[in-house]
C-alpha positions in Angstrom: -14.8 -0.5 23.8 -13.8 2.6 21.9 -13.9 6.2 23.1 -13.7 9.1 20.7 -13.2 12.7 22.0 -13.6 15.6 19.6 -12.2 19.1 20.1 -11.5 22.3 18.2 -15.0 23.5 17.5 -16.1 27.1 18.1 -17.5 30.3 16.7 -16.0 31.5 13.4 -16.9 34.1 10.8 -17.8 33.3 7.2 -14.6 32.5 5.3 -12.7 31.5 8.4 -11.0 28.3 9.3 -11.2 25.7 12.1 -9.3 22.5 12.7 -11.1 19.7 14.5 -9.4 16.9 16.3 -10.5 13.5 17.4 -8.6 11.4 19.8 -9.4 7.7 19.8 -8.8 5.3 22.7 -8.6 2.1 20.8 -5.7 -0.3 20.4 -4.5 -0.8 16.9 -6.0 2.6 15.8 -4.2 2.2 12.5 -6.4 -0.8 11.7 -9.5 1.4 11.3 -10.8 3.8 8.8 -12.1 7.0 10.4 -14.8 9.5 9.4 -16.3 12.8 10.3 -20.0 13.4 10.2 -22.1 16.5 11.1 -25.6 17.2 12.2 -27.3 20.6 11.9 -30.4 21.4 14.0 -33.4 19.6 12.8 -31.5 17.7 10.2 -30.1 14.2 9.8 -26.5 13.3 10.6 -24.5 13.5 7.3 -21.2 12.2 6.2 -18.5 14.8 5.8 -15.2 13.0 5.1 -13.5 9.6 5.5 -9.9 8.5 5.6 -8.4 5.0 5.0 -6.2 3.2 7.6 -3.0 4.6 6.1 -4.4 7.9 5.2 -3.6 7.3 1.5 -7.3 7.5 0.5 -9.8 10.1 1.5 -13.4 10.7 0.6 -15.5 13.9 0.9 -19.1 14.9 0.6 -19.8 17.3 -2.2 -20.1 20.2 0.2 -16.7 19.5 1.8 -14.7 18.9 -1.4 -12.1 21.6 -2.0 -12.6 23.2 1.4 -12.1 20.5 4.0 -9.2 18.1 4.5 -9.2 15.0 6.6 -5.9 13.6 7.9 -4.7 11.2 10.6 -1.8 10.6 12.9 -1.6 6.9 13.7 1.2 7.4 16.1 -1.1 9.6 18.3 -4.4 7.9 17.6 -5.8 11.0 16.2 -7.8 12.2 13.2 -8.2 15.8 12.1 -10.6 17.8 9.9 -9.2 21.1 8.6 -12.1 23.3 7.5 -11.4 26.3 5.4 -13.7 28.9 3.7 -16.4 28.1 6.2 -20.0 29.0 5.3 -23.1 29.5 7.5 -24.4 26.2 6.3 -21.4 24.5 7.8 -22.9 25.2 11.2 -23.5 21.9 13.0 -22.2 19.5 15.6 -19.3 17.6 14.2 -18.8 14.0 15.2 -15.9 11.6 14.9 -16.9 8.0 13.8 -15.3 4.6 13.6 -16.5 1.1 12.8 -14.7 -1.4 15.0 -15.5 -4.7 16.7 -18.7 -5.0 14.6 -20.0 -1.8 16.1 -20.2 1.9 15.3 -18.8 4.4 17.7 -19.3 8.1 18.0 -17.8 10.9 20.0 -19.8 13.4 21.9 -19.4 16.0 19.2 -18.0 19.5 18.9 -20.1 22.5 17.9 -19.1 24.6 15.0 -20.9 27.8 14.4 -20.3 30.0 11.4 -21.5 33.6 11.6 -22.0 36.1 8.8 
């Protein structure tokens, strides 16, 4: 099994920054691509960013491009999401995600609230 634990969410003003962290309890963490998703109240869970196993390739949603940066530290089994220039529409619960062992795993989520 895989456990994912997110942290780093909170309350921030428009234009501010937050750095989310996700720690994965999985052997051979470096074998798996990782991703961040988010879910706003009353909306579907949407992809935000993904990163390849080595970190050399990254993918972003249109809303995240130019403002968010995904990164990983394979030595620490962690993936990060640096979020800059935050907007009220970024308010959501942010989830870490991995596909491993023919299954999809999610963390418990961390709340990000952007106030104007």
